[in-house]
C-alpha positions as CSV (number, residue, x, y, z in Angstrom):
1,M,0.0,0.0,0.0
2,S,2.9,2.4,0.8
3,A,4.4,1.8,-2.7
4,M,1.1,2.7,-4.4
5,W,0.8,5.8,-2.2
6,R,4.3,6.9,-3.2
7,R,3.5,6.6,-6.9
8,L,0.5,8.9,-6.4
9,Q,2.7,11.7,-4.9
10,V,2.9,14.9,-7.1
11,K,4.2,18.4,-7.0
12,V,1.6,21.0,-6.3
13,G,2.6,24.6,-7.1
14,P,5.8,25.7,-5.5
15,A,5.3,23.5,-2.5
16,R,5.6,19.8,-2.4
17,G,2.7,17.9,-0.9
18,L,0.4,14.9,-1.1
19,L,-2.9,14.5,-2.9
20,T,-6.0,14.9,-1.0
21,S,-8.2,11.9,-0.3
22,T,-10.7,13.0,-2.9
23,Q,-8.0,13.2,-5.6
24,V,-6.7,9.8,-4.6
25,T,-10.1,8.3,-5.0
26,R,-10.5,9.9,-8.4
27,R,-7.1,8.7,-9.6
28,S,-7.7,5.2,-8.3
29,T,-11.0,5.0,-10.2
30,W,-9.3,6.2,-13.4
31,L,-6.5,3.6,-13.1
32,N,-8.9,0.8,-12.5
33,G,-10.8,1.8,-15.6
34,Q,-7.6,1.8,-17.6
35,L,-6.6,-1.6,-16.3
36,S,-10.0,-3.0,-17.2
37,L,-9.8,-1.5,-20.7
38,C,-6.3,-3.1,-21.2
39,Q,-7.7,-6.4,-20.1
40,S,-10.5,-6.2,-22.6
41,F,-8.1,-5.3,-25.4
42,S,-5.9,-8.3,-24.4
43,T,-8.8,-10.7,-24.5
44,G,-10.0,-9.5,-27.8
45,T,-6.5,-10.0,-29.3
46,S,-6.4,-13.6,-28.1
47,L,-9.8,-14.4,-29.6
48,R,-8.8,-12.7,-32.9
49,N,-5.6,-14.8,-33.0
50,D,-7.6,-18.0,-32.4
51,F,-10.0,-17.1,-35.2
52,F,-7.2,-16.5,-37.7
53,K,-5.4,-19.7,-36.6
54,D,-8.5,-21.8,-37.2
55,L,-9.1,-20.1,-40.5
56,E,-5.6,-20.9,-41.6
57,T,-6.1,-24.6,-40.6
58,H,-9.2,-24.8,-42.7
59,M,-7.6,-23.1,-45.6
60,E,-4.6,-25.4,-45.5
61,A,-7.0,-28.4,-45.6
62,M,-8.8,-27.0,-48.5
63,R,-5.6,-26.3,-50.4
64,K,-4.5,-29.9,-49.8
65,K,-7.8,-31.3,-51.0
66,A,-7.6,-29.2,-54.1
67,V,-4.1,-30.5,-54.9
68,D,-5.2,-34.1,-54.3
69,A,-8.1,-33.6,-56.7
70,L,-5.8,-32.7,-59.6
71,P,-5.5,-35.2,-62.5
72,G,-3.2,-38.1,-61.6
73,S,-3.9,-38.1,-57.9
74,S,-5.7,-40.9,-56.0
75,W,-8.1,-38.6,-54.3
76,T,-11.8,-39.3,-54.8
77,P,-14.9,-37.8,-53.1
78,L,-16.4,-41.4,-53.0
79,E,-15.7,-43.7,-50.1
80,I,-13.5,-46.7,-51.0
81,N,-14.8,-50.1,-50.0
82,P,-12.0,-51.7,-47.9
83,N,-13.2,-55.2,-48.9
84,L,-12.4,-54.7,-52.6
85,P,-9.6,-56.9,-54.0
86,P,-6.5,-55.2,-55.4
87,E,-6.6,-53.9,-58.9
88,R,-3.7,-56.2,-59.9
89,A,-2.4,-59.6,-58.8
90,D,0.0,-62.0,-60.3
91,I,-2.1,-65.1,-59.7
92,V,-5.9,-65.2,-58.9
93,I,-7.1,-68.4,-57.4
94,V,-10.8,-68.9,-57.8
95,G,-12.1,-70.9,-54.9
96,G,-11.1,-70.5,-51.3
97,G,-11.6,-74.1,-50.1
98,V,-8.8,-76.3,-48.9
99,M,-7.5,-76.8,-52.4
100,G,-7.3,-73.1,-53.2
101,W,-5.6,-72.2,-50.0
102,S,-3.2,-75.1,-50.3
103,I,-2.1,-73.8,-53.7
104,A,-1.8,-70.3,-52.3
105,Y,0.4,-71.6,-49.5
106,W,2.7,-73.5,-51.8
107,L,3.0,-70.5,-54.2
108,K,4.1,-68.3,-51.3
109,Q,6.4,-71.1,-50.0
110,K,8.1,-71.4,-53.3
111,E,8.5,-67.7,-54.2
112,M,12.2,-66.7,-54.3
113,V,11.7,-63.2,-52.8
114,R,9.3,-62.3,-50.0
115,G,6.3,-60.7,-51.6
116,G,7.6,-61.6,-55.1
117,V,4.4,-63.3,-56.1
118,R,1.1,-61.5,-55.4
119,V,-1.5,-64.2,-54.8
120,L,-5.2,-63.4,-54.5
121,V,-7.7,-66.0,-53.3
122,V,-11.4,-65.3,-54.2
123,E,-14.1,-67.2,-52.3
124,K,-17.8,-66.5,-52.7
125,D,-18.9,-68.2,-49.5
126,P,-16.9,-66.9,-46.6
127,T,-19.0,-68.8,-44.1
128,Y,-18.2,-72.1,-45.9
129,S,-21.8,-73.2,-45.3
130,Q,-21.9,-74.9,-48.7
131,A,-18.2,-75.7,-49.1
132,S,-17.3,-79.2,-50.1
133,T,-14.3,-79.1,-47.8
134,V,-16.1,-78.8,-44.5
135,L,-19.1,-81.0,-45.5
136,S,-17.0,-84.0,-46.3
137,A,-16.4,-87.1,-44.1
138,G,-12.8,-86.1,-43.6
139,G,-11.1,-89.4,-44.5
140,I,-7.7,-90.1,-46.0
141,R,-6.7,-93.4,-47.5
142,Q,-4.0,-95.1,-49.6
143,Q,-6.3,-97.7,-51.1
144,F,-6.7,-96.4,-54.6
145,S,-6.2,-98.2,-57.9
146,L,-4.0,-95.6,-59.6
147,P,-0.4,-95.2,-58.5
148,E,-0.6,-91.4,-58.8
149,N,-3.5,-91.3,-56.3
150,I,-1.6,-93.6,-53.9
151,H,1.5,-91.3,-54.1
152,L,-0.7,-88.3,-53.5
153,S,-2.1,-89.9,-50.4
154,L,1.3,-90.9,-49.0
155,A,2.7,-87.4,-49.6
156,S,-0.4,-85.7,-48.0
157,A,-0.3,-88.1,-45.0
158,D,3.4,-87.2,-44.5
159,F,2.5,-83.5,-44.7
160,M,-0.3,-83.9,-42.1
161,R,1.9,-85.9,-39.8
162,N,4.3,-82.9,-39.7
163,I,1.7,-80.2,-40.2
164,N,3.0,-77.8,-37.5
165,E,6.4,-77.8,-39.3
166,H,4.7,-76.6,-42.5
167,L,1.7,-74.6,-41.3
168,G,2.6,-73.4,-37.9
169,V,2.4,-69.7,-37.4
170,L,4.5,-67.8,-34.8
171,N,2.7,-66.9,-31.6
172,E,-0.3,-68.9,-32.7
173,D,-1.7,-72.1,-31.1
174,P,-0.3,-75.4,-32.6
175,I,-2.5,-77.1,-35.1
176,D,-4.4,-80.2,-34.0
177,L,-6.1,-82.0,-36.9
178,Q,-7.8,-84.4,-34.4
179,F,-6.4,-87.3,-36.6
180,N,-7.9,-90.7,-35.9
181,H,-5.4,-93.3,-36.9
182,S,-7.9,-96.0,-38.0
183,G,-7.4,-97.7,-41.3
184,Y,-9.9,-98.1,-44.1
185,L,-11.5,-101.5,-44.3
186,F,-12.8,-102.4,-47.8
187,L,-15.0,-105.5,-48.2
188,A,-15.2,-107.4,-51.5
189,S,-17.7,-109.9,-52.8
190,E,-16.8,-112.7,-55.1
191,A,-17.6,-110.6,-58.2
192,V,-15.0,-107.9,-57.3
193,A,-12.4,-109.8,-55.3
194,H,-10.0,-110.0,-58.2
195,I,-10.1,-106.2,-58.6
196,M,-9.2,-105.9,-54.9
197,E,-6.2,-108.2,-55.4
198,E,-5.0,-106.2,-58.4
199,N,-5.4,-102.9,-56.4
200,Y,-3.5,-104.5,-53.5
201,S,-0.5,-105.3,-55.7
202,T,-0.5,-101.7,-57.1
203,Q,-0.7,-100.3,-53.6
204,R,2.1,-102.4,-52.1
205,Y,4.3,-101.6,-55.1
206,A,3.7,-97.9,-54.6
207,G,4.8,-98.1,-51.0
208,A,1.4,-98.3,-49.2
209,K,1.1,-100.4,-46.0
210,V,-2.0,-102.6,-46.7
211,S,-3.0,-106.1,-45.8
212,L,-5.5,-108.6,-47.2
213,L,-7.8,-110.5,-44.9
214,S,-9.7,-113.6,-45.4
215,P,-13.2,-113.8,-44.0
216,T,-11.9,-115.8,-41.0
217,Q,-9.1,-113.3,-40.3
218,L,-11.6,-110.5,-40.7
219,K,-13.9,-112.1,-38.1
220,E,-11.1,-112.5,-35.7
221,K,-9.9,-108.9,-36.0
222,F,-13.4,-107.3,-36.1
223,P,-15.9,-109.8,-34.5
224,W,-18.8,-107.3,-34.8
225,V,-18.7,-107.6,-38.6
226,N,-21.0,-110.0,-40.4
227,T,-18.8,-111.7,-43.0
228,E,-21.6,-113.2,-45.0
229,G,-21.0,-112.6,-48.7
230,V,-17.5,-111.3,-48.0
231,V,-14.7,-113.1,-50.0
232,L,-11.8,-110.8,-49.3
233,A,-11.1,-107.6,-47.2
234,S,-8.4,-105.0,-47.6
235,Y,-7.2,-103.1,-44.5
236,G,-4.9,-100.1,-44.3
237,L,-2.2,-100.4,-41.7
238,E,-0.6,-96.9,-41.9
239,N,-1.4,-93.3,-43.1
240,E,-5.2,-93.9,-43.1
241,G,-8.0,-92.6,-40.9
242,W,-10.0,-89.4,-40.6
243,F,-9.4,-85.8,-39.4
244,D,-11.2,-82.4,-39.0
245,P,-11.5,-80.8,-42.4
246,W,-12.2,-77.3,-41.0
247,T,-9.0,-77.3,-39.1
248,L,-6.9,-78.2,-42.2
249,L,-8.7,-75.5,-44.2
250,N,-8.0,-72.8,-41.6
251,A,-4.4,-74.0,-41.1
252,F,-3.7,-73.5,-44.8
253,K,-5.6,-70.2,-44.9
254,R,-3.9,-68.8,-41.8
255,K,-0.4,-69.7,-42.9
256,A,-0.9,-68.4,-46.5
257,I,-2.2,-65.1,-45.3
258,S,0.7,-64.8,-42.8
259,M,3.0,-65.2,-45.8
260,G,1.3,-62.4,-47.8
261,A,-1.5,-64.1,-49.7
262,I,-4.6,-61.9,-50.0
263,Q,-8.1,-63.1,-49.4
264,C,-11.3,-61.7,-50.9
265,C,-14.9,-62.4,-50.4
266,G,-16.6,-62.2,-53.8
267,E,-17.6,-64.1,-56.9
268,V,-15.8,-64.2,-60.2
269,T,-18.5,-63.4,-62.8
270,E,-16.6,-62.5,-65.9
271,F,-13.2,-62.7,-67.7
272,K,-11.6,-60.3,-70.0
273,Y,-9.3,-62.0,-72.5
274,T,-7.5,-61.6,-75.8
275,T,-8.0,-64.0,-78.7
276,N,-5.6,-65.2,-81.3
277,V,-6.7,-67.5,-84.2
278,M,-4.5,-70.4,-85.1
279,T,-5.0,-72.9,-87.9
280,T,-4.0,-76.6,-87.3
281,T,-2.5,-78.8,-90.0
282,D,-6.0,-80.3,-90.4
283,G,-7.3,-76.9,-91.3
284,E,-9.2,-76.4,-88.0
285,K,-9.2,-72.9,-86.7
286,L,-8.7,-72.5,-83.0
287,D,-9.3,-69.5,-80.8
288,L,-6.4,-69.3,-78.4
289,R,-7.4,-67.2,-75.4
290,R,-5.3,-65.5,-72.8
291,I,-7.0,-64.0,-69.7
292,K,-6.2,-60.4,-68.9
293,S,-8.4,-59.8,-65.9
294,V,-11.2,-61.2,-63.8
295,K,-14.3,-59.4,-62.6
296,V,-14.9,-59.9,-58.9
297,Q,-18.5,-59.2,-57.8
298,M,-18.9,-58.1,-54.2
299,P,-21.5,-60.0,-52.1
300,N,-25.0,-58.5,-51.7
301,S,-23.9,-55.5,-53.8
302,L,-23.8,-54.1,-57.3
303,E,-20.2,-53.2,-56.7
304,Y,-17.4,-55.1,-58.5
305,Q,-13.7,-54.9,-59.0
306,P,-11.7,-55.8,-62.2
307,V,-8.5,-57.5,-61.2
308,E,-5.7,-57.6,-63.8
309,C,-3.7,-60.8,-63.6
310,A,-1.2,-63.0,-65.3
311,I,-2.5,-66.5,-64.2
312,V,-5.9,-67.8,-63.0
313,V,-6.2,-71.1,-61.1
314,N,-9.6,-72.8,-61.3
315,A,-10.1,-74.4,-57.9
316,A,-13.8,-73.8,-57.8
317,G,-14.6,-77.4,-57.0
318,A,-18.1,-78.5,-58.0
319,F,-18.7,-75.3,-59.9
320,S,-15.4,-75.2,-61.8
321,G,-17.2,-76.2,-65.0
322,K,-19.3,-73.0,-65.0
323,L,-16.1,-71.0,-64.7
324,T,-14.7,-72.4,-67.9
325,E,-18.1,-71.8,-69.7
326,M,-17.5,-68.0,-69.2
327,L,-14.5,-68.5,-71.5
328,G,-16.5,-70.3,-74.2
329,I,-15.2,-73.7,-73.4
330,G,-17.7,-76.4,-74.4
331,F,-19.7,-74.1,-76.7
332,G,-17.6,-74.6,-79.9
333,P,-18.4,-76.9,-82.8
334,K,-18.9,-80.5,-81.8
335,Q,-15.9,-82.8,-82.3
336,S,-13.7,-79.7,-81.9
337,I,-11.4,-78.8,-78.9
338,A,-13.6,-75.8,-78.1
339,G,-16.7,-78.0,-78.1
340,I,-15.4,-80.3,-75.3
341,P,-16.5,-79.0,-71.9
342,L,-14.8,-79.4,-68.6
343,P,-16.5,-82.6,-67.4
344,V,-16.9,-81.5,-63.8
345,E,-20.3,-81.0,-62.2
346,P,-21.8,-81.0,-58.7
347,R,-23.1,-84.2,-57.3
348,K,-25.0,-84.1,-54.0
349,R,-24.1,-86.6,-51.2
350,Y,-25.8,-87.2,-47.9
351,V,-24.0,-87.8,-44.6
352,Y,-26.1,-89.1,-41.7
353,V,-25.0,-89.0,-38.0
354,V,-26.4,-92.0,-36.0
355,H,-26.3,-92.8,-32.3
356,C,-25.8,-96.5,-31.4
357,P,-24.6,-97.1,-27.8
358,D,-24.0,-100.8,-28.6
359,G,-22.1,-100.2,-31.8
360,P,-18.5,-101.1,-32.5
361,G,-15.9,-99.7,-30.1
362,L,-12.8,-97.6,-30.5
363,D,-11.1,-100.0,-32.9
364,T,-13.8,-99.2,-35.6
365,P,-12.1,-98.6,-38.9
366,F,-13.5,-96.6,-41.8
367,L,-15.7,-99.5,-43.2
368,I,-16.6,-99.6,-46.9
369,D,-19.0,-102.3,-47.7
370,Y,-19.2,-103.7,-51.3
371,S,-22.7,-102.4,-51.4
372,G,-21.3,-98.9,-51.4
373,V,-22.4,-98.1,-47.8
374,Y,-19.7,-96.7,-45.5
375,V,-19.6,-96.0,-41.7
376,R,-17.0,-94.6,-39.3
377,R,-16.9,-93.7,-35.7
378,E,-17.6,-90.0,-34.8
379,G,-16.2,-89.1,-31.4
380,L,-16.4,-91.3,-28.3
381,G,-20.1,-91.2,-27.4
382,G,-21.5,-94.0,-29.5
383,N,-21.9,-91.7,-32.5
384,Y,-21.1,-92.7,-36.1
385,I,-21.5,-91.1,-39.6
386,T,-22.7,-93.1,-42.5
387,G,-23.8,-92.8,-46.1
388,A,-23.6,-94.1,-49.7
389,S,-23.4,-92.8,-53.2
390,P,-26.6,-93.2,-55.1
391,E,-27.0,-95.0,-58.4
392,E,-26.2,-92.9,-61.5
393,A,-29.8,-92.8,-62.6
394,A,-31.0,-91.7,-59.1
395,E,-28.7,-88.7,-58.6
396,P,-30.4,-86.2,-56.3
397,D,-31.3,-82.6,-57.2
398,V,-28.3,-80.3,-56.8
399,S,-30.2,-77.0,-56.7
400,N,-30.1,-77.2,-52.9
401,L,-28.5,-79.0,-50.0
402,E,-31.6,-80.4,-48.5
403,V,-31.3,-83.9,-47.0
404,D,-33.5,-86.8,-48.2
405,H,-34.0,-88.9,-45.1
406,S,-35.9,-91.6,-47.0
407,F,-32.5,-92.3,-48.8
408,F,-31.2,-93.5,-45.4
409,E,-34.2,-95.6,-44.7
410,E,-34.2,-97.3,-48.1
411,N,-30.6,-97.4,-49.3
412,V,-28.3,-97.1,-46.3
413,W,-29.7,-98.6,-43.2
414,P,-30.6,-102.1,-44.6
415,H,-27.0,-102.7,-45.8
416,L,-25.5,-101.1,-42.7
417,A,-27.6,-103.3,-40.3
418,F,-26.9,-106.4,-42.4
419,R,-23.1,-105.9,-42.3
420,V,-23.0,-104.7,-38.7
421,P,-25.9,-106.2,-36.7
422,A,-25.5,-103.8,-33.8
423,F,-26.8,-101.1,-36.1
424,E,-30.2,-102.7,-36.3
425,K,-30.9,-100.4,-33.3
426,L,-29.9,-96.8,-33.9
427,K,-31.2,-93.3,-34.0
428,V,-30.5,-90.7,-36.7
429,T,-29.5,-87.6,-34.7
430,S,-28.6,-85.2,-37.6
431,A,-27.6,-85.1,-41.2
432,W,-26.1,-82.9,-43.9
433,A,-25.5,-82.8,-47.6
434,G,-22.4,-81.7,-49.5
435,F,-21.2,-81.5,-53.1
436,Y,-18.6,-83.7,-54.9
437,D,-16.7,-82.0,-57.8
438,Y,-17.6,-85.0,-59.8
439,N,-15.6,-85.8,-62.9
440,T,-18.1,-87.5,-65.2
441,F,-15.3,-88.7,-67.6
442,D,-13.3,-90.9,-65.2
443,Q,-13.8,-89.8,-61.6
444,N,-10.3,-88.5,-61.4
445,A,-8.6,-85.1,-60.9
446,I,-8.0,-82.7,-63.8
447,I,-4.7,-80.8,-63.1
448,G,-2.9,-78.4,-65.5
449,T,-3.8,-76.0,-68.3
450,H,-6.4,-76.1,-71.0
451,P,-5.0,-76.3,-74.5
452,L,-7.0,-73.2,-75.6
453,I,-6.4,-71.1,-72.4
454,N,-2.7,-71.1,-71.7
455,N,-2.9,-69.1,-68.4
456,M,-5.7,-70.9,-66.6
457,Y,-4.7,-73.9,-64.5
458,F,-7.1,-76.5,-63.3
459,A,-7.2,-78.2,-59.9
460,T,-10.6,-79.9,-59.9
461,G,-12.7,-83.0,-60.6
462,F,-11.4,-85.0,-57.6
463,S,-14.8,-86.8,-57.2
464,G,-14.6,-87.0,-53.4
465,H,-10.8,-87.3,-52.6
466,G,-9.8,-83.6,-53.1
467,L,-9.6,-82.9,-49.3
468,Q,-7.2,-85.7,-48.6
469,H,-5.0,-84.9,-51.6
470,S,-5.0,-81.1,-51.1
471,P,-1.5,-80.8,-49.5
472,A,0.3,-82.7,-52.4
473,V,-1.9,-81.3,-55.2
474,G,-1.2,-77.7,-54.0
475,R,2.5,-78.3,-54.2
476,A,2.2,-79.9,-57.7
477,V,0.2,-76.9,-59.1
478,A,2.6,-74.4,-57.6
479,E,5.4,-76.3,-59.3
480,L,3.6,-76.2,-62.7
481,I,3.1,-72.4,-62.3
482,L,6.5,-71.4,-61.0
483,D,8.8,-74.1,-62.3
484,G,7.0,-74.9,-65.5
485,N,6.8,-78.6,-64.8
486,Y,6.3,-81.2,-62.0
487,K,9.3,-81.6,-59.6
488,T,8.1,-84.0,-56.9
489,L,5.2,-86.0,-58.2
490,D,4.5,-86.5,-61.9
491,L,0.8,-85.9,-62.3
492,S,0.8,-85.4,-66.0
493,C,-1.6,-88.3,-66.4
494,F,-4.3,-86.0,-64.9
495,S,-4.0,-83.3,-67.6
496,F,-6.9,-82.2,-69.8
497,N,-5.3,-83.9,-72.8
498,R,-6.7,-87.3,-71.8
499,I,-10.2,-85.9,-72.2
500,L,-9.3,-84.7,-75.7
501,T,-7.9,-88.0,-76.7
502,Q,-10.7,-89.9,-74.9
503,E,-8.3,-92.0,-72.8
504,P,-9.8,-92.1,-69.3
505,K,-7.7,-92.8,-66.2
506,L,-10.4,-94.7,-64.3
507,E,-10.2,-94.9,-60.5
508,R,-11.9,-98.1,-59.4
509,N,-11.9,-97.2,-55.7
510,I,-14.4,-94.4,-55.6
511,V,-16.3,-94.0,-52.4
């Protein structure tokens, strides 16, 4: 207070003195007013600075947007769908089942430089509710009639045995395929016993561990089997059984994505391609096509994305035939190459889950009766799955996946109860249906290119054994694409050429 008082001292006339109390009051009032005015000016300056600062920020954003909108920029006022596939890929695999993801894995495994091969896998059903992979019985066997199929089984079994070395992902849980090491047990009647003996010789020569059983030996090993009508049985000793298909599919998918493969939910609805006309020595004109891009339609949307690519892999399973029709295959003149379609179509198969507490125990193999009926154990609670392939003339409608329960009553249960009397008393607890990618020509795989489309590779037509062969087939297709030929297993017998020359490679052990 004394300091303030001193500052208010002034000279009055010739004499020095102090202000009166009235003057002090007036001066104080004036000073307070000046201070208040200064504070008002200070506040106004701060607000004005904030205004210009915000304005400059908005102007900068507008200038940036204007620059981005110039020709050649990637700016767009429309929102980009994050689920769209990339505009370019080296290899587009159509079909994201176990076969498609196996091929994707092996392509990434074989690339020389990390990210050197851009692989896109397109799957139209991300829930896999209708996928053949997860609707199968999940079996693997060596007991085929063709050496190539036996070698595929042996290679795939070895891959599954060491699956975590191949498909394990860092910091992820180890893979458990829930593999049941129970062999396949094929039963033969007198009419087909000689075929079983021939197959046995082929299997043993190829390195498969299989044994033949007489009816007496069969009864001793599996006393719950009715051996009436059985002349010979074939039993797998190693590398046979069943596993969880969903786990194998996800293991391939997870590993391939971790290595850089790209997944896309969509459907390939169109191809863009170039055409060159070639005349053969016989004077036949052929339209040679090369795919330039695929059109990927987004699910439940009008939106689509063209994807430029160098190679397309047709791993669309039961619907792979429709994919080639988009390229005009099968619509050319009859008796011409272009007039021969890809002979793969969907065939519906029923799988029934039955409960039978008094059924066979833990030693139950994957039983295949000569009637065509099969049965295997499902878990440990007295549950089993069973089914059979219908006669050719009685193939069910493939427009849906509805289950015909009368098929079980009329075509499955009678044969099942006859061969295993314990199944006379059972209860059907559930059922489902799935599709085979059925090769109508010879029930065997079609692997490799088409003579008129040099950059589309097939991996289809397995007729029920694609799941078990997927590890080895994926490697073979990757070798064809990246190496130009087979390196490990020679599968050239499964090329499309056999269909052109009408030389089927018939597989006699189709289940």
